[in-house]
Each structure stands twice: as structure tokens, then as C-alpha cells.
C-alpha positions in Angstrom: 68.1 134.9 71.2 69.5 134.1 67.8 73.0 134.9 69.0 72.5 132.6 72.0 71.5 129.7 69.7 74.5 130.4 67.4 76.8 130.4 70.4 75.4 127.1 71.7 75.7 125.6 68.2 79.3 126.8 68.0 80.2 125.3 71.4 78.6 121.9 70.3 80.5 121.9 67.0 83.8 122.8 68.8 83.3 120.0 71.4 82.5 117.5 68.6 85.6 118.5 66.7 87.7 118.2 69.9 86.3 114.6 70.4 87.0 113.7 66.7 90.7 114.7 67.2 91.3 112.0 69.8 93.1 109.3 67.9 92.2 105.6 67.8 94.8 103.2 69.1 94.5 100.2 66.8 97.2 98.1 68.6 96.1 98.0 72.2 93.9 99.8 74.7 95.5 102.9 76.2 94.1 105.5 78.6 93.1 108.7 76.7 92.8 107.0 73.3 89.7 105.8 71.5 89.3 102.1 70.8 88.3 100.7 67.4 84.8 99.5 66.7 85.2 96.1 68.3 82.7 93.4 67.3 81.0 91.3 70.0 80.4 88.2 67.9 78.3 86.4 70.5 76.3 88.0 73.3 74.4 86.2 76.0 72.0 87.7 78.6 71.3 90.6 76.1 68.5 91.6 73.8 71.0 91.2 70.9 73.0 88.1 69.9 75.8 90.2 68.5 76.8 93.9 68.3 79.6 96.3 67.7 81.0 98.6 70.3 80.0 101.8 68.5 76.4 100.6 68.5 76.2 101.6 72.2 75.2 105.1 73.1 75.5 104.8 76.9 77.5 107.5 78.8 79.8 104.9 80.3 80.7 101.4 79.1 82.5 99.0 81.5 84.2 95.9 80.0 84.6 93.3 82.8 87.1 90.6 81.9 86.3 87.4 83.9 85.9 83.6 84.0 83.7 81.2 85.9 86.7 79.8 87.7 87.7 83.2 89.1 86.3 83.6 92.6 87.0 87.4 92.9 85.3 87.9 89.5 82.1 86.2 90.7 82.2 88.0 94.1 82.0 91.4 92.3 79.0 90.4 90.1 76.2 91.4 92.6 77.8 94.9 92.7 77.9 95.0 88.9 74.3 93.9 88.5 73.2 96.5 91.1 75.0 99.2 89.2 73.5 98.1 85.9 70.0 98.2 87.3 70.5 101.5 89.0 72.0 103.5 86.1 69.9 101.8 83.4 70.5 103.2 79.9 73.3 105.5 81.1 75.6 102.5 81.8 76.5 99.5 79.7 78.3 96.6 81.4 79.7 93.8 79.2 81.4 90.9 80.9 83.9 89.4 78.5 85.1 85.8 78.7 86.8 83.3 76.5 84.9 80.3 78.0 82.3 78.4 76.0 78.7 79.6 75.6 77.5 76.4 77.2 79.5 77.1 80.3 78.3 80.7 80.6 74.7 79.6 80.0 75.1 77.1 82.9 76.6 79.8 85.1 73.7 82.2 84.3 71.2 79.5 85.2 72.8 79.2 88.6 73.6 82.8 89.1 71.4 85.2 87.0 72.9 88.6 86.3 71.6 92.0 85.0 74.3 92.7 82.5 75.5 91.4 79.1 78.0 88.5 78.6 80.3 88.5 75.5 81.9 85.3 74.3 85.4 86.0 73.1 86.3 82.5 71.7 89.1 83.8 69.4 90.4 86.0 72.3 90.7 89.0 70.0 89.0 91.3 72.5 91.1 90.0 75.4 94.2 90.5 73.3 93.4 94.1 72.5 92.7 95.0 76.1 96.0 93.4 77.2 96.0 91.8 80.7 97.2 88.7 82.5 95.1 88.6 85.6 91.4 88.8 86.1 89.2 90.5 87.1 90.2 93.3 84.8 88.1 96.4 84.2 88.3 98.9 81.3 86.0 102.0 81.4 85.1 103.8 78.2 83.1 107.0 77.8 80.3 107.4 75.2 82.9 108.5 72.6 84.7 105.1 73.2 87.7 106.8 74.8 89.4 104.7 77.5 88.9 106.6 80.7 90.4 104.1 83.2 91.9 100.6 83.5 91.3 99.6 87.1 90.7 97.0 89.8 87.2 96.3 91.2 87.6 98.8 94.1 87.2 101.7 91.6 83.8 100.4 90.4 81.5 102.3 92.7 78.2 104.2 92.5 80.0 107.5 93.2 82.7 107.0 90.5 80.1 105.9 87.9 78.0 109.0 88.7 81.0 111.3 88.2 81.9 109.6 84.9 78.4 109.9 83.6 78.3 113.6 84.4 81.6 114.1 82.6 83.7 114.8 85.7 87.4 113.8 85.8 87.8 111.0 88.3 91.1 110.2 90.0 92.0 106.5 89.8 94.9 104.2 90.3 95.7 102.4 87.0 95.8 98.7 87.1 99.3 97.9 85.8 100.7 94.4 85.2 104.1 93.2 84.5 103.1 91.7 81.2 106.7 90.7 80.4 107.3 88.9 83.7 109.0 85.6 83.1 108.5 83.1 86.0 111.5 81.1 84.5 114.0 83.9 85.2 115.6 84.6 88.6 114.3 87.5 90.6 117.9 88.6 91.3 119.7 89.1 88.0 123.4 88.2 87.4 125.5 87.6 84.3 126.9 84.4 85.7 125.3 81.0 86.5 123.9 80.8 90.0 125.0 77.8 92.1 123.0 78.6 95.2 121.0 81.7 96.2 118.0 82.6 98.4 116.4 86.0 97.8 113.7 88.0 99.6 112.2 91.0 97.9 109.5 93.5 99.0 106.0 93.5 97.5 105.8 94.3 93.8 102.4 95.9 92.8 103.0 94.9 89.1 103.4 91.2 89.9 100.6 88.7 90.7 100.9 86.1 93.4 102.4 82.8 92.1 104.1 79.8 93.6 106.4 77.1 92.2 107.9 74.6 94.6 110.6 73.4 92.2 111.4 70.2 90.4 114.6 68.2 89.7 114.9 69.9 86.3 114.3 73.5 87.2 116.7 74.0 90.2 114.5 76.8 91.4 111.5 77.5 93.7 109.7 80.7 94.4 106.6 82.2 96.0 105.6 85.7 94.9 103.8 88.6 96.7 102.6 86.7 99.7 103.0 86.6 103.5 105.5 84.8 105.7 102.7 82.5 107.0 101.8 81.5 103.5 105.5 80.9 102.7 105.7 78.5 105.6 102.6 76.7 104.5 104.4 76.2 101.1 107.6 75.1 102.8 105.8 72.5 105.0 103.5 71.5 102.1 100.4 72.2 104.3 97.3 73.8 102.8 95.5 76.7 104.3 92.8 74.3 105.5 95.3 72.3 107.5 97.0 75.3 109.1 96.2 77.0 112.4 97.8 80.3 113.5 98.5 81.1 117.1 99.7 84.7 116.7 100.2 87.4 119.3 100.6 90.0 116.5 98.4 88.9 113.6 98.5 92.3 112.1 102.1 91.5 110.9 100.8 88.7 108.7 97.6 90.2 107.1 97.5 90.2 103.3 98.5 93.9 102.9 101.3 95.1 100.7 103.4 95.9 103.7 103.3 92.3 104.8 103.9 90.6 101.5 107.2 89.6 100.0 108.6 87.5 97.2 111.0 84.6 98.1 113.1 82.6 95.7 115.7 79.9 96.1 118.1 78.6 93.4 119.8 75.3 94.4 122.2 72.8 92.9 121.0 69.3 92.0 122.2 67.6 95.1 120.1 69.9 97.3 116.8 69.1 95.6 115.5 66.9 98.4 116.5 69.4 101.0 115.2 72.5 99.3 112.0 72.8 101.4 113.9 72.3 104.7 116.2 75.1 103.6 113.2 77.3 102.8 111.7 76.6 106.2 114.8 77.8 107.9 115.1 80.9 105.8 111.5 82.0 106.4 111.6 81.2 110.2 114.8 83.1 110.7 113.6 86.2 108.8 110.0 86.2 110.1 110.6 85.1 113.7 107.8 82.5 113.3 107.9 79.0 114.7 106.1 76.0 113.4 105.1 72.5 114.7 102.8 69.7 113.7 99.9 68.8 115.9 97.1 66.2 115.5 93.5 67.3 116.2 90.1 65.6 115.7 88.0 68.0 113.6 85.1 68.1 111.1 86.1 66.9 107.6 84.8 65.8 104.3 85.4 62.1 103.6 86.1 61.1 100.0 84.7 57.6 99.6 83.0 55.1 97.3 79.3 55.4 97.1 77.9 52.6 99.4 77.0 49.4 97.4 78.4 50.8 94.2 79.7 48.2 91.8 81.7 50.8 89.8 85.5 50.7 89.9 87.8 53.3 88.3 90.2 51.7 85.8 93.9 52.0 86.6 95.6 54.4 84.2 98.2 53.4 81.7 99.3 57.0 81.1 102.1 59.0 82.5 101.3 62.3 84.4 101.1 65.4 82.1 104.1 67.6 83.0 102.5 70.6 81.2 99.3 70.4 83.2 97.9 73.7 84.3 95.2 73.8 86.9 92.7 76.5 87.8 91.0 75.5 91.0 87.8 77.2 90.1 87.5 75.4 86.8 88.0 71.8 87.6 90.8 69.2 87.5 92.1 66.7 85.0 94.1 63.8 86.4 96.2 61.8 84.0 98.0 58.8 85.5 97.9 60.4 89.0 97.0 59.0 92.5 93.8 59.6 94.3 95.6 61.9 96.6 95.6 64.6 93.9 91.8 64.5 93.7 91.6 64.7 97.5 93.9 67.7 97.5 91.8 69.4 94.8 88.5 69.0 96.7 90.1 70.1 99.9 91.1 73.3 98.1 87.7 74.1 96.6 85.7 72.9 99.6 88.0 75.0 101.9 87.9 72.3 104.5 90.1 69.2 105.2 89.2 66.2 103.0 90.2 62.6 103.9 90.6 59.9 101.3 88.9 56.7 102.3 88.3 55.3 98.8 90.8 52.5 99.1 92.2 53.4 95.6 96.0 53.1 95.8 97.0 53.1 92.1 97.0 55.9 89.5 93.9 57.0 87.6 92.5 59.2 84.8 89.8 61.5 86.3 88.2 64.6 84.9 85.8 66.6 87.1 84.5 70.1 86.6 83.9 72.7 89.3 81.2 75.3 89.5 82.2 78.2 91.7 78.7 79.5 91.6 77.2 76.1 92.5 79.5 73.9 94.7 76.9 71.1 95.0 77.0 70.6 91.2 80.8 70.3 91.4 80.5 67.7 94.2 78.0 65.7 92.1 80.7 65.4 89.4 82.2 62.6 91.6 79.2 60.3 91.0 80.5 59.7 87.5 83.3 57.7 89.2 81.2 56.1 91.9 82.5 58.5 94.5 81.0 61.0 96.9 81.9 63.5 99.7 80.4 63.0 103.1 80.8 64.9 106.3 82.5 63.3 109.3 85.1 63.7 112.0 88.7 62.5 111.8 92.1 63.1 113.3 94.0 65.5 111.1 97.6 66.8 111.3 97.7 70.5 111.5 100.6 72.9 110.9 100.6 75.3 113.9 102.3 78.7 113.3 103.2 80.9 116.2 105.1 84.2 116.8 105.8 83.5 120.5 
């Protein structure tokens, strides 16, 4: 009996020594390496208001990097809450965001969750767990060793069970082209390009992105998307104003086999013709045809609130050329027409929106969007004496066909 106890003790000591030999990567998270004792300076939805990573003794820790404007992030939350409830003290899920505590508290009021939220205002946590696109998941074991860096598909009950029991789990690492520069041509050359159109196959290390060009850039591109999406870009029609009449829809589903990256570099004098050139390129390569057709359909009408005396002052500012817009976050208009606001609400409402406000100048407007509570986002319009109402109107649609 004493020999058995000694043997068990020796095995435990040997295992502990083995774990202690795993080095800490102080620079960035790396699979197979320990992470340093990261401090969560502000926690919400937790019994503690702050903590350190090494305070946690759970068998598995999942760091879920997210934002309230990220639709796929929010879509995964019911699954994450269910896993946290099921595994209890064996699992610790911490959702990390660089948004304000006030925004996260508002989100939790609308969409209560069962796991902790960490506010990363100085982005130190995001910077250590390097990534560009969210959602982004990092899985640690109880010794704070990085076991996996994955997409949401990997986060399942079966995989968590295996990780808790100490089993090795096969996974596909989420890799990103951190050094991707959207300002550099996809096709490289050591000489200046006068004109070029390029089509490349799907790149798993590159996120979808679109830029329709400007007089100063001489370049347009749309990355990792389908031919149907490329034609929507070329015709400047949103998904909500496009209808597909396809005999072979399987050729245009959003799978890696059906996704490509297109780029055009053009001289100054072709700027106005660039989208026509793109249309021809994509139709020739894909075999698709396109036409414009008017149909009467259900829409949202952007209008003044009846009997309101409020008027939006005309802006004296110029549009901000450096504006970035996350559709799930809201929009800030600076010296821009009402059409931009209409376009925005059409995108987040996922339905055609018609502007009947009568405003025909440029304006400064700031509205927030709440992906978890669309009605709250619609109510933002009342600040400007505006509203969205349902109705029926004739709308021009882009009709795509493979006949």
C-alpha cells in the first residue's frame, strides 16, 4: 500500500514538473505555450469586478473576443450560455470586448447571458491574443496553456467534454493574414500597373472586404465572395434589392469553392467606367446575366413623424473621408445626404427602405444600432423627428440569372 501511494505521488510530481516546463510566451498567444497572468481590469456579469487569469481553476477557459455590432458573435451567445450552464465550475467563459461598460450593460439588459464579460478598454488583452476578425476564440487548459485558437464551429459540447477530460482534440486553427494590406495589389509586380483585372481563388487567411474605388485610389476590389455578390457590387444594388433566378443555385452558395477575390486597377480616365468594366468581367467569367426590373413590394418608409415641428439643420461640414462604418454599431453622417441614412437602415433592417423625408440637402446625423434590440435602434430616429413605417412601394430590383 505504501509503495502504491509513493508511486502515485511520484507520478503527480512528474506531471507537475512537466507542466512547469511549458514556457510562457510573453509576446503573443501561441498554441502549446502558457499565457502570462493577464489581468481582467473590469468584469461584468460576474461575481467579481476584476480578476487575474491565474485566479481561475476551471479545467477549460474560453476567451470569446466579440463586439455588440458583430452579428455572428451575438448569434453564438445562446450556445455559449448553454455550455457555461451545463459544465458549471469545469468551464469558464469570458467574453472580451473593447466597447464601453455602458454599452455592454445595455446589451446584457436586452440579452442576458450566463458567462462573464471583460472590458478591455486599453486593448491589451486583444493585442496579446492577436486577431483581426471576430468572433475569435482562444481555449486554455487549467494550466493556462493555449490548446486551440478556433472559429465558433469548434465550440461544441463534445469538444469541451474531451478537453475537460484531458483528451487531445483535433481542430483547425483559425489563421488570419495579419499583414494583409488592402492598399496593395493582389497581383504583385515591380512595375507600375496601368490597367489590370485579376480573379483569384478563395483565400482562407483573408476576410471578406469590398472597396469600390475612388478617383485617388485607382483600384477597386472585393475579396472572398461569390459572383452574385460581385455583380451586386458592380451594379451598386444591395442584397435587399436583388433577386436571383438561378437554375443552378449551388454554384453561388457561400462556400469556399464558390468564392473568389476580384480586383481592378484602372487609369484616371476610366474611373467613371470602372463599374461597367467590372460588370462585363464578372458576367463573362461567371456566365450570369443581369437586368433591372421594377416590382411593388413591402418596404420600410423613412419619413418625418407626422405633425412634428422638428427640422434637421443643414450641415456646414464636409464628409469625413476617413469614416469607417460597422453596420451593427451605428452610423455617423457628417455633411452627407439623407440617402446615406436610408442606405444604412436598409442594411440593418434587411429590407428595402424608401426615403420620403423630403430632405434634399446634407446633414449631420448620429444614430446607434442595437443588434440585440432593433426596435431600440429604430427609436434613435426620433431624436431627428424621423421614423420608419411599413408600406408598399415600387422598387427597382437587380435580377440575376444563369439562363
